[in-house]
PLY file of the C-alpha trace (Angstrom):
ply
format ascii 1.0
element vertex 346
property float x
property float y
property float z
element edge 345
property int vertex1
property int vertex2
end_header
-23.69 -1.77 4.55
-26.97 0.15 4.65
-28.81 -1.96 2.13
-30.90 -5.03 1.67
-28.71 -8.00 2.35
-28.66 -11.31 0.53
-26.56 -14.17 1.76
-25.49 -16.96 -0.58
-27.84 -18.57 -1.55
-29.68 -15.35 -2.34
-32.22 -15.07 0.49
-33.52 -11.54 1.04
-33.38 -9.74 4.37
-35.26 -6.46 4.58
-33.75 -3.39 6.18
-35.93 -3.69 9.29
-37.48 -7.16 9.26
-36.76 -10.27 7.18
-38.99 -10.50 4.12
-38.55 -14.27 4.25
-37.05 -16.69 6.74
-33.26 -16.26 6.36
-30.76 -19.06 6.33
-29.46 -19.50 9.88
-25.81 -18.48 10.10
-23.46 -20.85 11.87
-21.12 -18.17 13.20
-20.53 -14.44 13.46
-17.91 -13.33 10.88
-16.12 -11.51 13.70
-15.53 -14.81 15.53
-12.09 -16.23 14.76
-12.39 -19.65 13.15
-8.97 -20.92 14.18
-5.56 -19.98 15.59
-3.31 -17.17 14.39
-1.23 -18.15 11.37
2.30 -16.71 11.88
2.98 -16.84 8.15
-0.08 -14.77 7.21
-0.19 -11.00 7.12
-1.40 -9.16 10.21
-4.82 -7.59 10.55
-5.07 -4.24 8.76
-2.47 -1.86 10.21
-3.00 1.27 8.16
-5.07 3.01 5.49
-3.33 5.57 3.28
-5.40 8.48 1.98
-4.26 11.02 -0.62
-5.75 14.38 0.31
-5.87 17.64 -1.59
-7.21 19.46 1.48
-5.00 18.56 4.46
-6.73 21.12 6.71
-10.18 19.60 6.11
-8.82 16.08 6.52
-7.21 17.10 9.81
-10.46 18.62 11.02
-12.39 15.47 10.08
-10.18 12.95 11.86
-9.39 15.17 14.87
-12.61 17.10 15.53
-15.20 14.72 14.07
-13.62 11.31 14.75
-11.67 12.17 17.92
-8.32 10.78 16.74
-4.84 12.11 17.54
-2.21 13.14 15.01
1.55 12.94 14.60
3.53 15.88 13.22
3.82 15.85 9.42
6.71 13.71 8.18
8.35 13.29 4.74
7.13 10.32 2.71
10.03 8.12 1.51
10.79 8.59 -2.18
10.25 4.88 -2.93
6.73 5.03 -1.49
5.96 8.24 -3.39
6.95 6.51 -6.61
5.06 3.32 -5.78
1.86 5.38 -5.54
2.67 6.92 -8.93
3.60 10.38 -7.66
6.70 12.54 -7.77
8.29 15.23 -5.67
8.57 15.76 -1.93
5.41 14.83 -0.06
4.52 14.91 3.61
2.10 12.79 5.60
0.25 13.02 8.92
-0.74 9.82 10.73
-4.00 9.68 12.70
-4.73 7.06 15.36
-7.01 6.22 18.25
-4.68 6.04 21.24
-7.22 4.04 23.27
-7.73 1.41 20.53
-4.45 -0.44 20.17
-5.89 -2.95 17.68
-7.22 -0.25 15.34
-5.60 0.70 12.06
-4.01 4.10 11.60
-4.89 6.58 8.86
-1.97 8.12 6.98
-2.98 11.24 5.05
-0.51 12.25 2.33
-0.90 15.84 1.15
-1.09 16.06 -2.66
-2.12 18.68 -5.19
-5.80 19.63 -5.06
-5.79 19.37 -8.86
-5.33 15.58 -8.65
-8.60 13.85 -9.67
-10.74 12.23 -6.98
-11.62 8.52 -7.05
-15.17 9.24 -5.87
-16.24 12.89 -6.26
-19.81 11.88 -5.33
-18.86 9.49 -2.52
-20.41 6.59 -4.44
-19.36 2.95 -4.97
-19.65 2.81 -8.76
-15.90 2.90 -9.57
-13.10 0.52 -8.71
-10.60 1.43 -6.01
-10.56 2.37 -2.34
-14.03 3.09 -0.94
-14.38 3.34 2.83
-13.18 2.59 6.31
-15.37 1.67 9.29
-15.18 2.50 12.99
-17.18 1.04 15.89
-19.50 3.58 17.51
-21.71 3.53 20.60
-24.17 6.45 20.51
-24.76 7.33 16.86
-26.75 10.51 17.56
-24.00 12.05 19.70
-21.36 11.16 17.12
-23.39 12.60 14.26
-23.85 15.83 16.19
-20.09 16.07 16.68
-19.43 15.39 12.99
-21.95 18.06 12.00
-20.34 20.62 14.35
-17.01 19.91 12.64
-18.57 20.88 9.31
-19.23 17.48 7.74
-22.33 15.48 6.89
-23.54 11.94 6.43
-25.02 10.47 3.26
-28.50 9.66 4.65
-28.18 9.77 8.43
-28.47 6.71 10.69
-29.87 3.63 8.99
-30.76 0.25 10.44
-30.99 -3.32 9.25
-31.98 -6.51 11.02
-29.76 -9.58 10.72
-29.90 -13.07 12.26
-27.58 -14.09 15.09
-25.85 -17.47 14.84
-28.69 -18.86 16.98
-31.32 -17.46 14.61
-32.71 -14.60 16.75
-32.53 -11.12 15.18
-30.27 -8.22 16.07
-30.14 -4.70 14.66
-27.11 -2.96 13.15
-27.01 0.84 12.99
-24.76 2.42 10.38
-24.00 5.93 9.24
-21.92 6.86 6.18
-19.91 10.03 6.83
-18.59 11.90 3.81
-14.97 12.72 4.55
-12.79 14.89 2.29
-11.48 13.56 -1.04
-14.47 11.29 -1.67
-13.71 9.00 1.28
-16.56 7.31 3.16
-16.09 6.70 6.89
-18.72 4.47 8.48
-19.81 4.48 12.10
-21.12 0.99 13.01
-23.08 0.00 16.12
-23.87 -3.73 16.36
-25.92 -3.36 19.54
-25.24 -6.18 21.99
-23.23 -8.13 19.40
-19.44 -8.00 19.32
-18.34 -4.59 17.94
-16.25 -4.46 14.78
-13.33 -3.27 16.91
-12.43 -1.99 20.38
-14.49 1.01 21.52
-13.21 3.66 23.92
-15.85 3.81 26.67
-15.24 7.51 27.37
-15.73 8.73 23.79
-17.97 5.97 22.43
-15.85 5.40 19.33
-12.95 3.22 18.22
-10.37 3.54 15.48
-10.60 2.09 11.96
-11.57 -1.59 12.23
-11.84 -2.36 8.52
-11.52 -0.87 5.06
-13.30 -1.65 1.79
-12.57 -1.53 -1.93
-14.59 -2.00 -5.13
-13.08 -4.29 -7.77
-13.79 -5.51 -11.28
-11.75 -8.72 -10.85
-13.30 -10.42 -7.82
-11.66 -13.82 -8.39
-8.20 -12.32 -8.90
-8.54 -10.18 -5.79
-9.63 -13.20 -3.74
-6.63 -15.15 -5.05
-4.31 -12.32 -3.97
-5.79 -12.07 -0.47
-5.65 -15.83 0.05
-2.36 -16.69 -1.68
-0.22 -13.64 -0.86
-1.62 -12.42 2.47
-2.86 -15.79 3.76
-6.26 -14.25 4.60
-9.47 -16.25 5.03
-12.91 -15.30 3.73
-15.60 -15.47 6.44
-18.52 -13.95 4.56
-19.43 -14.28 0.90
-22.72 -12.51 0.25
-24.67 -10.51 -2.29
-26.48 -7.26 -1.45
-29.12 -5.20 -3.20
-28.80 -1.44 -2.88
-31.54 0.52 -1.14
-30.83 3.40 -3.52
-31.50 6.81 -1.99
-32.11 5.14 1.38
-28.61 3.66 1.41
-25.26 5.32 1.90
-23.28 4.09 -1.12
-24.74 6.33 -3.82
-25.86 3.37 -5.93
-28.99 3.23 -8.10
-31.89 1.48 -6.42
-31.76 -2.28 -6.91
-28.06 -2.48 -7.80
-26.73 -5.92 -6.84
-23.16 -6.44 -5.75
-20.95 -9.12 -4.26
-19.70 -8.55 -0.72
-16.80 -10.47 0.84
-15.18 -10.08 4.28
-11.57 -11.25 4.61
-9.72 -11.68 7.92
-6.24 -12.57 9.12
-6.54 -16.07 10.63
-7.31 -15.87 14.35
-8.32 -12.20 14.24
-11.63 -10.54 15.16
-10.99 -7.06 13.71
-8.74 -5.36 11.18
-10.48 -7.04 8.25
-10.96 -5.97 4.63
-14.10 -5.89 2.50
-14.15 -6.52 -1.25
-17.16 -5.54 -3.38
-18.05 -6.03 -7.05
-21.11 -4.87 -8.98
-23.08 -7.88 -10.28
-25.53 -6.37 -12.75
-23.65 -3.34 -14.05
-20.04 -2.80 -15.13
-17.61 -1.38 -12.62
-16.12 1.91 -13.77
-12.41 1.10 -13.94
-10.16 3.90 -12.73
-6.76 4.28 -14.36
-3.52 3.48 -12.55
-2.77 7.20 -12.38
-2.94 8.34 -8.73
-6.16 9.89 -7.51
-7.25 11.45 -4.25
-8.97 9.11 -1.81
-8.05 5.75 -0.26
-4.93 4.61 -2.12
-3.31 1.80 -0.11
-3.64 -0.70 2.74
-0.75 -1.59 5.07
-0.05 -4.87 6.87
2.81 -6.50 8.78
4.15 -9.87 7.67
6.83 -12.24 8.92
8.74 -12.82 5.68
8.83 -10.16 2.95
10.86 -12.30 0.55
8.36 -15.17 0.80
5.47 -12.75 0.26
7.17 -11.39 -2.87
7.65 -14.93 -4.16
3.97 -15.69 -3.62
3.01 -12.44 -5.35
5.15 -13.30 -8.37
3.61 -16.78 -8.54
0.17 -15.29 -9.24
1.46 -12.53 -11.50
0.98 -9.61 -9.09
2.76 -6.39 -9.99
5.61 -5.29 -7.69
5.19 -1.53 -7.20
8.32 -1.12 -5.03
10.79 -3.29 -3.15
12.26 -2.58 0.30
14.96 0.07 0.62
16.81 1.34 3.72
14.63 4.48 3.68
11.38 2.59 2.99
11.72 -0.99 4.30
8.43 -2.22 2.89
7.20 -4.18 -0.11
4.39 -2.56 -2.13
2.27 -4.81 -4.33
-0.61 -4.10 -6.68
-3.76 -6.20 -6.62
-5.42 -7.09 -9.96
-7.34 -3.80 -10.24
-4.29 -1.78 -9.26
-5.10 -1.10 -5.59
-1.88 -1.02 -3.57
-0.92 -3.19 -0.60
2.09 -2.34 1.57
3.80 -5.10 3.54
6.27 -4.30 6.31
8.41 -6.84 8.15
6.88 -7.79 11.46
9.00 -6.59 14.36
11.42 -9.24 15.54
11.35 -11.30 12.33
14.44 -9.80 10.76
12.92 -9.91 7.25
0 1
1 2
2 3
3 4
4 5
5 6
6 7
7 8
8 9
9 10
10 11
11 12
12 13
13 14
14 15
15 16
16 17
17 18
18 19
19 20
20 21
21 22
22 23
23 24
24 25
25 26
26 27
27 28
28 29
29 30
30 31
31 32
32 33
33 34
34 35
35 36
36 37
37 38
38 39
39 40
40 41
41 42
42 43
43 44
44 45
45 46
46 47
47 48
48 49
49 50
50 51
51 52
52 53
53 54
54 55
55 56
56 57
57 58
58 59
59 60
60 61
61 62
62 63
63 64
64 65
65 66
66 67
67 68
68 69
69 70
70 71
71 72
72 73
73 74
74 75
75 76
76 77
77 78
78 79
79 80
80 81
81 82
82 83
83 84
84 85
85 86
86 87
87 88
88 89
89 90
90 91
91 92
92 93
93 94
94 95
95 96
96 97
97 98
98 99
99 100
100 101
101 102
102 103
103 104
104 105
105 106
106 107
107 108
108 109
109 110
110 111
111 112
112 113
113 114
114 115
115 116
116 117
117 118
118 119
119 120
120 121
121 122
122 123
123 124
124 125
125 126
126 127
127 128
128 129
129 130
130 131
131 132
132 133
133 134
134 135
135 136
136 137
137 138
138 139
139 140
140 141
141 142
142 143
143 144
144 145
145 146
146 147
147 148
148 149
149 150
150 151
151 152
152 153
153 154
154 155
155 156
156 157
157 158
158 159
159 160
160 161
161 162
162 163
163 164
164 165
165 166
166 167
167 168
168 169
169 170
170 171
171 172
172 173
173 174
174 175
175 176
176 177
177 178
178 179
179 180
180 181
181 182
182 183
183 184
184 185
185 186
186 187
187 188
188 189
189 190
190 191
191 192
192 193
193 194
194 195
195 196
196 197
197 198
198 199
199 200
200 201
201 202
202 203
203 204
204 205
205 206
206 207
207 208
208 209
209 210
210 211
211 212
212 213
213 214
214 215
215 216
216 217
217 218
218 219
219 220
220 221
221 222
222 223
223 224
224 225
225 226
226 227
227 228
228 229
229 230
230 231
231 232
232 233
233 234
234 235
235 236
236 237
237 238
238 239
239 240
240 241
241 242
242 243
243 244
244 245
245 246
246 247
247 248
248 249
249 250
250 251
251 252
252 253
253 254
254 255
255 256
256 257
257 258
258 259
259 260
260 261
261 262
262 263
263 264
264 265
265 266
266 267
267 268
268 269
269 270
270 271
271 272
272 273
273 274
274 275
275 276
276 277
277 278
278 279
279 280
280 281
281 282
282 283
283 284
284 285
285 286
286 287
287 288
288 289
289 290
290 291
291 292
292 293
293 294
294 295
295 296
296 297
297 298
298 299
299 300
300 301
301 302
302 303
303 304
304 305
305 306
306 307
307 308
308 309
309 310
310 311
311 312
312 313
313 314
314 315
315 316
316 317
317 318
318 319
319 320
320 321
321 322
322 323
323 324
324 325
325 326
326 327
327 328
328 329
329 330
330 331
331 332
332 333
333 334
334 335
335 336
336 337
337 338
338 339
339 340
340 341
341 342
342 343
343 344
344 345
């Protein structure tokens, strides 16, 4: 994020240069710490967005982000109900054809009168926040986004972080304001491993991660670990740079920042954030426009449901022939869709 970073213990790193000698990290969070766990959920496969302006959403992901789209398809009734909606809805799926490991974006067209999670594109409320894509050439990408009729929060920002060996490297980020209050980040880690595969011709990859804001950090961590089998590779605290940052937070706001990965993976991770010195604005369970759900594959749906029940997670919908996926709600109500991994027969 475009902020001042604090790792646990709270040691400050300035946006450009460290204000004090930082603790030396032992590994890059993008480095897998062990083998793939076949029981765990896959890396992030999809991000579902509820949009009240399908034309603007299409223009953003096609013209600004260079993705491709499928024809609009009906959304299964069970999934419509799991999100808390009614009626016949249609969705378009966007993907980066050259980035096979990237998540897709499914945009479900809803009424424009539906409230927005984040009308000001800020991180003050609970719920879906952002998705991030690897970018090489931030200036060229920003020019393309601007031509498509969209803008960034504060332009390109930079922060200096330590490599595992202790030497510094610079991360460039830009927070694009997509329709329906969604933030889409372009991230360039310089000569470090990118957050996901990048298409050399276009200089951009597909969604490599997505983030949410929660009020119940411990409960969310328990869900990710116990139900999905994910591992946490970064547990940090950040201090907002206010108007110089891209999250729309008051200057000096402190928040927890966790990165969770499927074991053995180097991309497709999820980020969980919680405000530390101010209450999170809790959004109701009623559906709102913006990022509404994450999707993953898993080997055994029945076992995942059993694990979810063991920690008291709400079951939003069970598999049906028309919608063969299990939809669960995390403690703050954010939805997670699990689909049987191909070849498992679950």
